[in-house]
C-alpha positions, 0 to 999 in steps of 0.5 A, a space after each residue: 259679621 265681617 266684611 272685607 275688601 282687599 287688592 288695589 286701590 277702589 272704592 268700598 263694595 256695596 256690602 260695606 256700604 249696605 253694613 255701614 248705612 244699616 248700623 247708622 240707621 240702627 244706631 240712631 234710632 236706638 241711641 234715643 232709648 237712653 237714660 237721660 242725665 238724673 237731675 236732683 232738685 233740691 229745694 233750699 230756703 231763700 234765706 237763713 234762719 239764723 239773723 242776717 249778718 255783714 255782706 260779705 263779697 265772694 272774693 273775701 271768702 276765697 282767703 278768708 282768713 285775711 279778714 282776721 287781720 293776722 299775719 302770722 296766722 296768714 303766713 301760716 295758711 300760706 305755707 301750709 297750702 304750699 307745703 304741708 303733707 296733706 295740701 301735697 297728698 291732695 295735690 298728688 291725687 290730682 295730678 294722678 287723676 288728670 294722668 288717668 284721664 289723659 290715658 283714658 282721652 287718647 284710648 276713647 279717640 286714638 284707634 288701636 295701630 299695631 305695627 308689626 315687622 319681622 326679618 328672616 335669614 335662611 341659608 340653603 344648600 341644594 345638591 344637584 344629583 343629574 351630573 356625574 358625581 353631582 354638585 352642590 349649589 347654595 345661598 342665602 334668602 332673606 325675608 322682610 315684612 312690616 304689617 300696619 293694622 288699625 282698629 276703629 269704632 265708628 261712633 254712630 251712636 254716641 259711645 265716645 261722647 258718653 265717655 269723654 263725659 265720665 272721663 271729665 266729670 271723674 277729673 271734676 270730682 278729683 277737682 273738687 275734692 282737691 279743693 275741699 281738701 286745701 279748704 279744710 287744711 286752711 281752717 284746720 290751720 286757723 282753729 288750731 292757730 286760735 286753740 294755741 293763742 287761747 292756751 296762751 292767754 290763759 297761761 298768762 292769767 295763770 302766770 297773773 293768778 300766781 303773782 296775785 296769790 304770791 302778794 296775798 300770801 306775804 300779806 297773810 304771812 306778815 299779818 300772822 306774825 305780827 298777831 294780827 291774824 290767825 297763822 292758818 291764813 298762811 297756810 290757806 294762802 300758800 296752797 292757793 299760791 301753789 296750786 296757782 302755780 301748778 296751774 300755770 305749769 299744766 297750761 304751759 305744757 298744753 301750750 308747747 304741744 299745741 304749737 308743735 301740733 301746729 308746726 307739724 300741721 303745716 308741715 314744719 314738725 321738726 322746726 324749733 318751737 321758737 319759730 312760731 310766736 303765739 301771742 297771748 292776744 285774742 282779737 274780737 271775731 270778724 262779723 257774721 257774714 251774710 249769705 244765701 242758701 243756693 250760693 252753697 251750690 256753687 260755693 261748697 266743694 263737697 256739693 260740687 263734688 258730689 254733683 260731678 260724681 252723679 253726673 259721672 255715675 250717669 254717663 256710665 248708665 248710658 254706656 252701658 245702655 249703648 252696650 246693647 246696640 250694634 258695634 261697627 268697627 272699620 280694620 284697615 290693614 297695609 302689609 309690605 314684603 321683601 324677599 331675596 332668594 338665591 337664583 338657581 340658574 344662575 350661580 352666585 346671583 339672587 332675585 328680589 320680590 317686593 309685594 304689598 297688600 290692603 285690606 279694608 274690613 268692617 265688622 258688625 257686632 250685635 250683642 245677643 247672647 250677652 244680653 242677660 250680663 248687659 242687662 244686669 250691668 245697667 241695674 247695677 249702673 242705674 243702683 249707682 246713680 241713685 246711690 250718687 243721686 241720694 249722696 248729692 242731696 244729703 250732702 246739700 242738706 248737711 251743708 245746709 244745716 252745718 252753715 245755718 248752726 254756724 250762723 246762728 251760734 257765731 251770733 250767740 258767741 258774739 252775744 256771750 263774749 259781750 257778756 261775759 267782758 262785762 261780768 269779768 270787768 265787774 269782778 275785776 273791780 270786786 276783787 280789787 277792792 277786796 285785796 286792798 281791804 284785806 291788805 288794810 285790814 277792813 276785809 277778811 281773808 275769805 272775802 278777799 279769796 272769794 272775790 278772787 276765785 269769782 274774777 278768776 272764773 270770770 277770766 277763764 270763762 271770758 278766755 274760753 268764749 273768745 277762743 271758741 268765738 274765733 274758731 267758730 268765725 272759722 267754721 262759719 267760713 268753710 261752711 259757707 265754702 271759703 278757702 278756695 276760688 270758685 271761678 278758677 275751676 272750669 265748668 269743663 276740663 280742658 282737653 289736655 
């Protein structure tokens, strides 16, 4: 349905006013029938079942790696967040989302305004046969025209607002995905770093074991040559020495590979290994942080992303429902043309004509024949909302489970390290006594080797537990939503 008024300036006619009023009333009445935004109420316990930890400020979670007091770790994470391929890829995806939003915002609010122009030149010859013999008279005709057309939909039922909310929520989801990628990168760097440190400690232990095995071999060999013991004891300790040296070589290769993987992770994959110092030290892990389950809803970027995608899906459902309502579009246009034609009354002269015209039109579009298609779109959008709601609920529950599991296991790791450290000290004392006793001839070789193996096993178990405790602390900080600043992300994207 179309109404239009053309000509000189004047007020719109009665049909246009009636059309606008009718569309406004119909739209206002029908817009109240749209489905409200889907809300998912996930009830979380007031506290975790894990033992209460130490209070931790929200800002400390933003850069949790500083709690380890390790300058090398701080530099690695800072470098990774600035230049690692994963960080740059996440930034490029966010930039793409921002560009998409900017284009969609312009499409929503800026009317379609095609500007067209044309120019034509015609060379005309007219033969006048009224005189004797006739004669030719001619000239050049020129025509110039420009048209400016605008198409503007009146937002009587909130289509633009619904579309704007969808665009904003899509960008918010992209921003939370970006923050989640950076938080995961920081955690991966820290865990890889502590893995490398664990290998460095194991390598140091293996080298020490090789030195101890060598000293035992020298003692047993000397005793065998003096006839104080069987020569088989020398062969036995020589085998233990070879095994210890082989273990050290294998751990050295593992450490080198771990350092290279860490350099690749931070974006320095071609740098020499010497640029990454890894000390054979495993410090004590930070204490278990205290946290409340409700804090996860604001701190976890994956939960915030799922919430934004749910809001976006709800907005798309509203857009699908609003497609059933009438659409009123204004189509004003302005045209200017100028013609220059030769005068056939006076040779060599021309006649110039300039004209302008404007049109103010209104189109009312009411979906009738495509209602089945629109209803199908509504069902599709409704199903997508349900999927987003289930995904959000699943994300919250998974985050709660990950966090509680990490808190429980970190507390258990602390107790395990304490117990293993005490056992390792006792095993070291027992081995030292057996070694001295064997050197003095007071203890046999079997007793000394058993004490050595017991101490080696205790040392290996302690190193593994210390490494796991540090990595578990990283896992806990990540599960709590650490590694980014929620306060730096606006609740609504800026209108850029």
